[in-house]
C-alpha beads as a LAMMPS data file, in Angstrom:
LAMMPS data file: protein, C-alpha beads

359 atoms
358 bonds

1 atom types
1 bond types

-500.0 500.0 xlo xhi
-500.0 500.0 ylo yhi
-500.0 500.0 zlo zhi

Masses

1 110.0

Atoms # bond

1 1 1 -69.382 194.624 70.771
2 1 1 -71.741 191.963 69.450
3 1 1 -74.954 190.927 71.608
4 1 1 -75.694 187.251 72.311
5 1 1 -79.086 185.727 73.350
6 1 1 -79.016 182.163 74.242
7 1 1 -82.386 180.349 74.304
8 1 1 -83.608 176.779 75.630
9 1 1 -87.289 176.521 76.037
10 1 1 -86.750 172.866 77.026
11 1 1 -87.459 171.674 80.700
12 1 1 -84.664 169.135 80.623
13 1 1 -81.916 170.505 83.354
14 1 1 -79.392 169.373 81.090
15 1 1 -79.970 171.783 78.301
16 1 1 -80.271 174.675 81.080
17 1 1 -76.544 173.532 82.390
18 1 1 -75.464 174.095 78.883
19 1 1 -76.829 177.690 78.577
20 1 1 -76.066 178.739 82.260
21 1 1 -72.536 177.394 82.344
22 1 1 -71.450 179.114 79.189
23 1 1 -73.298 182.345 80.265
24 1 1 -70.931 182.147 83.185
25 1 1 -68.063 181.989 81.083
26 1 1 -68.897 184.700 78.723
27 1 1 -70.672 187.334 80.956
28 1 1 -67.888 189.260 81.846
29 1 1 -66.393 189.491 78.492
30 1 1 -69.425 190.073 76.085
31 1 1 -73.061 191.291 76.130
32 1 1 -75.015 188.026 76.741
33 1 1 -78.347 187.477 77.740
34 1 1 -80.152 184.072 78.513
35 1 1 -84.024 183.209 77.830
36 1 1 -84.993 179.936 79.574
37 1 1 -88.063 178.078 80.486
38 1 1 -89.219 178.457 84.232
39 1 1 -90.521 175.214 84.201
40 1 1 -87.599 173.289 85.409
41 1 1 -85.765 172.083 88.716
42 1 1 -82.473 173.374 87.373
43 1 1 -81.135 176.092 89.614
44 1 1 -80.719 178.949 87.083
45 1 1 -79.103 182.276 87.520
46 1 1 -81.216 185.110 88.087
47 1 1 -79.185 188.238 87.207
48 1 1 -80.147 191.227 85.076
49 1 1 -79.677 189.446 81.890
50 1 1 -81.325 186.251 82.634
51 1 1 -85.003 186.287 81.273
52 1 1 -87.518 183.526 82.039
53 1 1 -90.811 182.531 80.319
54 1 1 -93.306 179.639 81.163
55 1 1 -92.903 177.607 77.926
56 1 1 -94.898 174.638 77.152
57 1 1 -93.329 171.391 78.644
58 1 1 -94.235 169.685 75.468
59 1 1 -91.472 170.851 72.846
60 1 1 -94.128 169.665 70.269
61 1 1 -97.707 170.840 69.394
62 1 1 -100.047 171.144 72.338
63 1 1 -102.788 173.554 73.578
64 1 1 -100.080 175.703 75.502
65 1 1 -98.073 176.207 72.141
66 1 1 -100.610 178.890 70.808
67 1 1 -99.823 181.230 73.745
68 1 1 -99.724 184.101 71.482
69 1 1 -99.674 186.672 74.337
70 1 1 -96.450 185.066 75.834
71 1 1 -94.815 184.575 72.335
72 1 1 -95.597 188.442 71.727
73 1 1 -93.830 189.316 74.905
74 1 1 -90.827 187.324 73.997
75 1 1 -90.387 188.908 70.820
76 1 1 -90.929 192.300 72.471
77 1 1 -88.016 191.517 74.906
78 1 1 -85.810 190.349 72.336
79 1 1 -86.395 193.646 70.209
80 1 1 -85.037 195.567 73.226
81 1 1 -81.958 193.502 73.620
82 1 1 -81.611 193.737 69.740
83 1 1 -79.021 190.944 69.506
84 1 1 -76.656 190.128 66.646
85 1 1 -76.606 186.307 67.235
86 1 1 -79.280 184.187 68.910
87 1 1 -78.447 180.647 69.902
88 1 1 -80.849 177.965 70.453
89 1 1 -79.772 175.071 72.645
90 1 1 -82.584 172.684 72.030
91 1 1 -85.560 171.967 69.853
92 1 1 -88.974 173.624 70.781
93 1 1 -92.039 174.765 68.605
94 1 1 -91.490 178.271 70.136
95 1 1 -88.002 178.532 68.417
96 1 1 -89.698 178.997 65.107
97 1 1 -91.486 182.255 65.747
98 1 1 -88.276 183.837 67.049
99 1 1 -86.282 182.139 64.142
100 1 1 -88.690 184.064 61.668
101 1 1 -88.142 187.361 63.678
102 1 1 -84.589 187.110 63.422
103 1 1 -84.443 186.458 59.864
104 1 1 -86.616 189.633 59.193
105 1 1 -84.300 191.588 61.258
106 1 1 -80.899 190.308 59.931
107 1 1 -80.134 188.480 63.313
108 1 1 -77.557 185.648 62.908
109 1 1 -79.442 182.258 64.055
110 1 1 -77.353 179.476 65.406
111 1 1 -79.045 176.293 66.294
112 1 1 -77.505 173.107 68.115
113 1 1 -78.522 169.722 66.678
114 1 1 -78.054 167.131 69.160
115 1 1 -79.061 164.009 67.107
116 1 1 -78.416 164.282 63.639
117 1 1 -79.476 160.898 62.755
118 1 1 -82.402 159.994 64.519
119 1 1 -82.483 156.688 66.191
120 1 1 -84.355 153.722 64.627
121 1 1 -86.167 152.957 67.754
122 1 1 -87.676 156.545 68.097
123 1 1 -91.394 156.726 67.406
124 1 1 -91.139 160.275 66.341
125 1 1 -88.298 159.534 63.841
126 1 1 -90.016 161.021 60.698
127 1 1 -91.183 164.277 62.513
128 1 1 -87.583 164.555 64.093
129 1 1 -86.043 163.992 60.541
130 1 1 -87.978 167.022 59.192
131 1 1 -87.459 169.151 62.175
132 1 1 -83.635 168.688 61.822
133 1 1 -83.890 169.500 57.950
134 1 1 -85.839 172.736 58.981
135 1 1 -82.825 173.863 61.583
136 1 1 -80.348 173.108 58.822
137 1 1 -82.217 175.292 56.190
138 1 1 -83.167 178.158 58.561
139 1 1 -80.032 178.630 60.777
140 1 1 -77.169 180.742 59.778
141 1 1 -74.915 178.414 61.970
142 1 1 -75.821 174.564 62.607
143 1 1 -73.834 173.367 65.609
144 1 1 -73.293 169.688 65.906
145 1 1 -71.948 167.993 69.043
146 1 1 -69.233 165.475 67.797
147 1 1 -66.945 165.010 64.712
148 1 1 -69.119 161.835 64.071
149 1 1 -72.267 164.196 63.924
150 1 1 -70.471 166.705 61.933
151 1 1 -69.695 164.126 59.281
152 1 1 -73.460 162.937 59.429
153 1 1 -74.576 166.632 58.880
154 1 1 -72.324 167.103 56.011
155 1 1 -73.629 164.099 54.240
156 1 1 -77.226 164.832 55.203
157 1 1 -77.247 168.261 54.239
158 1 1 -74.827 168.858 51.381
159 1 1 -76.477 172.023 50.449
160 1 1 -75.882 173.624 53.824
161 1 1 -72.096 172.304 54.607
162 1 1 -70.907 175.782 54.676
163 1 1 -72.752 176.507 57.826
164 1 1 -72.021 173.401 59.797
165 1 1 -69.850 173.683 62.784
166 1 1 -69.057 171.338 65.749
167 1 1 -68.820 172.242 69.382
168 1 1 -68.328 169.302 71.897
169 1 1 -70.977 169.309 74.450
170 1 1 -70.195 170.990 77.647
171 1 1 -71.424 171.223 81.287
172 1 1 -70.642 172.805 84.378
173 1 1 -68.088 170.969 86.524
174 1 1 -67.964 170.843 90.401
175 1 1 -64.815 170.429 92.276
176 1 1 -63.295 167.248 92.036
177 1 1 -64.698 164.938 94.849
178 1 1 -63.177 161.402 95.601
179 1 1 -66.052 158.917 96.168
180 1 1 -65.750 155.242 95.697
181 1 1 -69.479 154.162 94.946
182 1 1 -71.661 151.166 95.997
183 1 1 -73.518 150.351 92.613
184 1 1 -73.234 150.125 88.835
185 1 1 -75.611 153.052 87.459
186 1 1 -77.614 152.995 84.446
187 1 1 -79.140 156.549 83.945
188 1 1 -81.360 158.289 81.423
189 1 1 -84.395 157.597 79.488
190 1 1 -85.202 153.877 78.797
191 1 1 -86.145 152.803 75.257
192 1 1 -84.957 150.014 72.871
193 1 1 -82.048 152.053 71.142
194 1 1 -80.768 152.770 74.851
195 1 1 -80.056 148.915 74.949
196 1 1 -82.538 148.113 77.825
197 1 1 -82.706 144.196 76.656
198 1 1 -78.713 144.172 76.951
199 1 1 -78.858 145.912 80.332
200 1 1 -81.236 142.901 81.453
201 1 1 -78.677 140.445 80.318
202 1 1 -75.722 142.434 81.890
203 1 1 -77.505 142.363 85.178
204 1 1 -78.326 138.787 84.869
205 1 1 -74.590 137.665 84.255
206 1 1 -73.228 139.764 87.127
207 1 1 -75.339 138.535 89.961
208 1 1 -72.882 139.486 92.586
209 1 1 -72.976 143.231 91.620
210 1 1 -75.454 145.845 92.716
211 1 1 -77.180 148.219 90.105
212 1 1 -79.426 151.101 90.072
213 1 1 -81.370 151.954 86.954
214 1 1 -82.877 155.372 86.751
215 1 1 -84.859 157.210 84.268
216 1 1 -88.154 157.445 82.654
217 1 1 -89.023 154.420 80.480
218 1 1 -91.031 154.173 77.322
219 1 1 -94.014 151.666 76.848
220 1 1 -91.851 149.953 74.273
221 1 1 -89.626 148.558 77.163
222 1 1 -92.214 147.759 79.523
223 1 1 -92.151 143.869 79.413
224 1 1 -88.309 143.840 79.680
225 1 1 -88.347 146.556 82.419
226 1 1 -90.654 144.200 84.337
227 1 1 -88.142 141.463 84.109
228 1 1 -85.393 143.774 85.187
229 1 1 -87.369 144.582 88.444
230 1 1 -87.729 140.886 89.360
231 1 1 -83.772 140.505 89.735
232 1 1 -82.571 140.606 93.338
233 1 1 -79.459 142.656 92.551
234 1 1 -81.004 145.776 91.000
235 1 1 -83.216 148.811 92.054
236 1 1 -85.328 150.613 89.403
237 1 1 -86.523 154.203 89.599
238 1 1 -88.621 154.656 86.820
239 1 1 -89.379 158.368 86.690
240 1 1 -87.908 161.578 85.475
241 1 1 -85.092 162.129 87.985
242 1 1 -84.959 165.594 89.523
243 1 1 -81.597 167.459 89.139
244 1 1 -80.698 167.312 92.859
245 1 1 -81.337 163.358 92.600
246 1 1 -79.473 163.098 89.465
247 1 1 -76.121 164.515 91.270
248 1 1 -76.708 161.757 94.007
249 1 1 -76.870 158.793 91.739
250 1 1 -73.847 159.790 89.972
251 1 1 -71.955 160.656 93.178
252 1 1 -72.861 157.446 94.812
253 1 1 -72.168 155.065 91.654
254 1 1 -69.211 152.864 91.137
255 1 1 -69.247 153.158 87.712
256 1 1 -71.598 153.755 84.759
257 1 1 -72.738 151.528 81.918
258 1 1 -74.004 152.593 78.516
259 1 1 -75.102 149.405 76.554
260 1 1 -76.712 151.632 73.881
261 1 1 -77.670 150.056 70.541
262 1 1 -76.973 153.233 68.788
263 1 1 -76.131 156.836 69.785
264 1 1 -74.616 159.882 68.464
265 1 1 -72.806 161.449 71.801
266 1 1 -74.064 160.887 75.142
267 1 1 -74.468 163.589 77.951
268 1 1 -74.779 160.740 80.477
269 1 1 -70.846 160.085 79.908
270 1 1 -70.320 163.764 80.515
271 1 1 -72.368 163.547 83.874
272 1 1 -70.270 160.615 84.770
273 1 1 -66.969 162.599 84.287
274 1 1 -68.440 165.667 86.384
275 1 1 -68.790 163.357 89.098
276 1 1 -65.554 161.473 88.498
277 1 1 -66.941 158.196 87.545
278 1 1 -65.564 155.957 84.894
279 1 1 -67.922 154.519 82.100
280 1 1 -68.367 151.265 80.153
281 1 1 -69.996 151.665 76.836
282 1 1 -70.619 149.993 73.692
283 1 1 -68.739 151.209 70.732
284 1 1 -71.693 153.131 68.793
285 1 1 -71.921 156.328 67.208
286 1 1 -69.636 158.784 68.906
287 1 1 -69.579 157.149 72.390
288 1 1 -65.782 155.910 71.483
289 1 1 -64.870 159.667 70.901
290 1 1 -65.934 160.408 74.330
291 1 1 -64.088 157.667 76.242
292 1 1 -60.344 157.127 76.483
293 1 1 -60.308 153.285 76.571
294 1 1 -58.490 152.004 79.616
295 1 1 -57.967 155.667 80.890
296 1 1 -61.484 157.314 81.746
297 1 1 -63.579 153.960 81.284
298 1 1 -63.632 151.075 78.778
299 1 1 -65.121 150.842 75.152
300 1 1 -66.461 147.508 74.078
301 1 1 -67.549 146.067 70.959
302 1 1 -71.237 146.829 70.140
303 1 1 -73.536 144.072 71.744
304 1 1 -70.750 142.247 73.722
305 1 1 -72.570 141.932 76.848
306 1 1 -70.076 139.351 78.234
307 1 1 -67.087 141.805 77.404
308 1 1 -68.934 144.648 79.084
309 1 1 -69.649 142.417 82.210
310 1 1 -65.834 141.767 82.316
311 1 1 -64.847 145.422 82.254
312 1 1 -67.628 146.398 84.922
313 1 1 -66.363 143.685 87.191
314 1 1 -63.004 144.834 86.814
315 1 1 -63.823 148.460 87.824
316 1 1 -65.827 146.977 90.769
317 1 1 -62.663 144.879 91.963
318 1 1 -60.083 147.552 91.636
319 1 1 -58.017 148.220 94.724
320 1 1 -58.597 151.764 96.161
321 1 1 -55.576 153.367 94.779
322 1 1 -56.129 152.138 91.194
323 1 1 -59.663 153.246 91.410
324 1 1 -58.958 156.565 92.541
325 1 1 -56.591 157.162 89.821
326 1 1 -59.365 155.963 87.216
327 1 1 -61.744 158.248 88.737
328 1 1 -59.320 161.373 88.555
329 1 1 -58.515 160.546 85.113
330 1 1 -62.348 160.543 84.209
331 1 1 -62.733 163.860 85.968
332 1 1 -59.655 165.600 84.378
333 1 1 -60.323 164.417 81.004
334 1 1 -64.113 165.578 81.244
335 1 1 -62.943 168.790 82.350
336 1 1 -60.291 169.360 79.900
337 1 1 -62.544 168.368 77.094
338 1 1 -66.332 169.050 78.055
339 1 1 -66.420 172.032 80.810
340 1 1 -67.753 175.197 79.650
341 1 1 -64.319 176.696 80.344
342 1 1 -62.610 174.363 77.844
343 1 1 -65.410 174.899 75.330
344 1 1 -65.796 178.488 75.322
345 1 1 -63.530 179.642 72.569
346 1 1 -64.734 176.760 70.075
347 1 1 -68.374 178.033 71.040
348 1 1 -67.355 181.610 70.215
349 1 1 -66.013 180.871 67.003
350 1 1 -68.895 178.343 65.888
351 1 1 -71.306 180.949 66.359
352 1 1 -69.160 183.887 64.932
353 1 1 -69.300 186.148 67.887
354 1 1 -65.994 187.745 67.577
355 1 1 -66.514 187.965 63.432
356 1 1 -66.663 191.208 61.974
357 1 1 -70.333 192.015 61.078
358 1 1 -69.435 192.777 57.511
359 1 1 -68.048 189.178 56.796

Bonds

1 1 1 2
2 1 2 3
3 1 3 4
4 1 4 5
5 1 5 6
6 1 6 7
7 1 7 8
8 1 8 9
9 1 9 10
10 1 10 11
11 1 11 12
12 1 12 13
13 1 13 14
14 1 14 15
15 1 15 16
16 1 16 17
17 1 17 18
18 1 18 19
19 1 19 20
20 1 20 21
21 1 21 22
22 1 22 23
23 1 23 24
24 1 24 25
25 1 25 26
26 1 26 27
27 1 27 28
28 1 28 29
29 1 29 30
30 1 30 31
31 1 31 32
32 1 32 33
33 1 33 34
34 1 34 35
35 1 35 36
36 1 36 37
37 1 37 38
38 1 38 39
39 1 39 40
40 1 40 41
41 1 41 42
42 1 42 43
43 1 43 44
44 1 44 45
45 1 45 46
46 1 46 47
47 1 47 48
48 1 48 49
49 1 49 50
50 1 50 51
51 1 51 52
52 1 52 53
53 1 53 54
54 1 54 55
55 1 55 56
56 1 56 57
57 1 57 58
58 1 58 59
59 1 59 60
60 1 60 61
61 1 61 62
62 1 62 63
63 1 63 64
64 1 64 65
65 1 65 66
66 1 66 67
67 1 67 68
68 1 68 69
69 1 69 70
70 1 70 71
71 1 71 72
72 1 72 73
73 1 73 74
74 1 74 75
75 1 75 76
76 1 76 77
77 1 77 78
78 1 78 79
79 1 79 80
80 1 80 81
81 1 81 82
82 1 82 83
83 1 83 84
84 1 84 85
85 1 85 86
86 1 86 87
87 1 87 88
88 1 88 89
89 1 89 90
90 1 90 91
91 1 91 92
92 1 92 93
93 1 93 94
94 1 94 95
95 1 95 96
96 1 96 97
97 1 97 98
98 1 98 99
99 1 99 100
100 1 100 101
101 1 101 102
102 1 102 103
103 1 103 104
104 1 104 105
105 1 105 106
106 1 106 107
107 1 107 108
108 1 108 109
109 1 109 110
110 1 110 111
111 1 111 112
112 1 112 113
113 1 113 114
114 1 114 115
115 1 115 116
116 1 116 117
117 1 117 118
118 1 118 119
119 1 119 120
120 1 120 121
121 1 121 122
122 1 122 123
123 1 123 124
124 1 124 125
125 1 125 126
126 1 126 127
127 1 127 128
128 1 128 129
129 1 129 130
130 1 130 131
131 1 131 132
132 1 132 133
133 1 133 134
134 1 134 135
135 1 135 136
136 1 136 137
137 1 137 138
138 1 138 139
139 1 139 140
140 1 140 141
141 1 141 142
142 1 142 143
143 1 143 144
144 1 144 145
145 1 145 146
146 1 146 147
147 1 147 148
148 1 148 149
149 1 149 150
150 1 150 151
151 1 151 152
152 1 152 153
153 1 153 154
154 1 154 155
155 1 155 156
156 1 156 157
157 1 157 158
158 1 158 159
159 1 159 160
160 1 160 161
161 1 161 162
162 1 162 163
163 1 163 164
164 1 164 165
165 1 165 166
166 1 166 167
167 1 167 168
168 1 168 169
169 1 169 170
170 1 170 171
171 1 171 172
172 1 172 173
173 1 173 174
174 1 174 175
175 1 175 176
176 1 176 177
177 1 177 178
178 1 178 179
179 1 179 180
180 1 180 181
181 1 181 182
182 1 182 183
183 1 183 184
184 1 184 185
185 1 185 186
186 1 186 187
187 1 187 188
188 1 188 189
189 1 189 190
190 1 190 191
191 1 191 192
192 1 192 193
193 1 193 194
194 1 194 195
195 1 195 196
196 1 196 197
197 1 197 198
198 1 198 199
199 1 199 200
200 1 200 201
201 1 201 202
202 1 202 203
203 1 203 204
204 1 204 205
205 1 205 206
206 1 206 207
207 1 207 208
208 1 208 209
209 1 209 210
210 1 210 211
211 1 211 212
212 1 212 213
213 1 213 214
214 1 214 215
215 1 215 216
216 1 216 217
217 1 217 218
218 1 218 219
219 1 219 220
220 1 220 221
221 1 221 222
222 1 222 223
223 1 223 224
224 1 224 225
225 1 225 226
226 1 226 227
227 1 227 228
228 1 228 229
229 1 229 230
230 1 230 231
231 1 231 232
232 1 232 233
233 1 233 234
234 1 234 235
235 1 235 236
236 1 236 237
237 1 237 238
238 1 238 239
239 1 239 240
240 1 240 241
241 1 241 242
242 1 242 243
243 1 243 244
244 1 244 245
245 1 245 246
246 1 246 247
247 1 247 248
248 1 248 249
249 1 249 250
250 1 250 251
251 1 251 252
252 1 252 253
253 1 253 254
254 1 254 255
255 1 255 256
256 1 256 257
257 1 257 258
258 1 258 259
259 1 259 260
260 1 260 261
261 1 261 262
262 1 262 263
263 1 263 264
264 1 264 265
265 1 265 266
266 1 266 267
267 1 267 268
268 1 268 269
269 1 269 270
270 1 270 271
271 1 271 272
272 1 272 273
273 1 273 274
274 1 274 275
275 1 275 276
276 1 276 277
277 1 277 278
278 1 278 279
279 1 279 280
280 1 280 281
281 1 281 282
282 1 282 283
283 1 283 284
284 1 284 285
285 1 285 286
286 1 286 287
287 1 287 288
288 1 288 289
289 1 289 290
290 1 290 291
291 1 291 292
292 1 292 293
293 1 293 294
294 1 294 295
295 1 295 296
296 1 296 297
297 1 297 298
298 1 298 299
299 1 299 300
300 1 300 301
301 1 301 302
302 1 302 303
303 1 303 304
304 1 304 305
305 1 305 306
306 1 306 307
307 1 307 308
308 1 308 309
309 1 309 310
310 1 310 311
311 1 311 312
312 1 312 313
313 1 313 314
314 1 314 315
315 1 315 316
316 1 316 317
317 1 317 318
318 1 318 319
319 1 319 320
320 1 320 321
321 1 321 322
322 1 322 323
323 1 323 324
324 1 324 325
325 1 325 326
326 1 326 327
327 1 327 328
328 1 328 329
329 1 329 330
330 1 330 331
331 1 331 332
332 1 332 333
333 1 333 334
334 1 334 335
335 1 335 336
336 1 336 337
337 1 337 338
338 1 338 339
339 1 339 340
340 1 340 341
341 1 341 342
342 1 342 343
343 1 343 344
344 1 344 345
345 1 345 346
346 1 346 347
347 1 347 348
348 1 348 349
349 1 349 350
350 1 350 351
351 1 351 352
352 1 352 353
353 1 353 354
354 1 354 355
355 1 355 356
356 1 356 357
357 1 357 358
358 1 358 359
């Protein structure tokens, strides 16, 4: 039986959820280990096969990056496991020494790539493009997160087409819980490509609706965010949101809006489904793939703020029975497509967990 090691050094709770929820599905059928960053508020699993390290919070270059002692310990632990496959869920500079170790020892490297095309508003766009190319070059399996991302990767990396696979994003799903919500939620990092200017216009043109805007902002949207704060129908939480608070924001929302200017896929939509909330999003990137229009939410033409406002008002004004059906649809669709349970076989196939070593 092949051995699998799943790694994330990121501090973001969502990446830890990906690793641990899939570990839960696989651990009784396969030999699976996890190696994750202890610097996170995600409530990880602490069993025999769950290893932790204090990785640098900065995924790029920092003083902590050159912690040779800890990197050597990680390599030693990996050598004891002697895995057949190492899967990386997220980018981190510490991935590279492990990848090079794997290449020397004929260990298959599978690496997820979450943003194939880097957003134009990203200040580190060129560096991330170079890093993405390095994943495509060094990995034996490159895992994309949507059909749109898969097609983008094939176009960008024609030399590596044979190693590209796609597995939809997945999360752990709690049991379904019916809540009717009090506000419209915007959640996640705030920067230009997330449509903060469009969000401001949306809140302005729906003064009778209540909003919560929660997430860490970039300096690039400071002026717009200051204007949003001045509006009487919105509460802004400009900070990294702890995992438990994130659950609270979604559970108490009426619906979730994504006025993005560009996107690949969005974990925010999956979080909405986990907590049975319909979503309203502009039709950019792969967002249209993640929403069943009129069933789990609404897809609005890109930049159509007035159209988004109408759909949001429609959800807010629904009677309890119709709204409950909408929420149930969102949860069931999300569970059926984006839970670790539903994606387990796709993941196994993509990383080659059941393939013969000789192939």
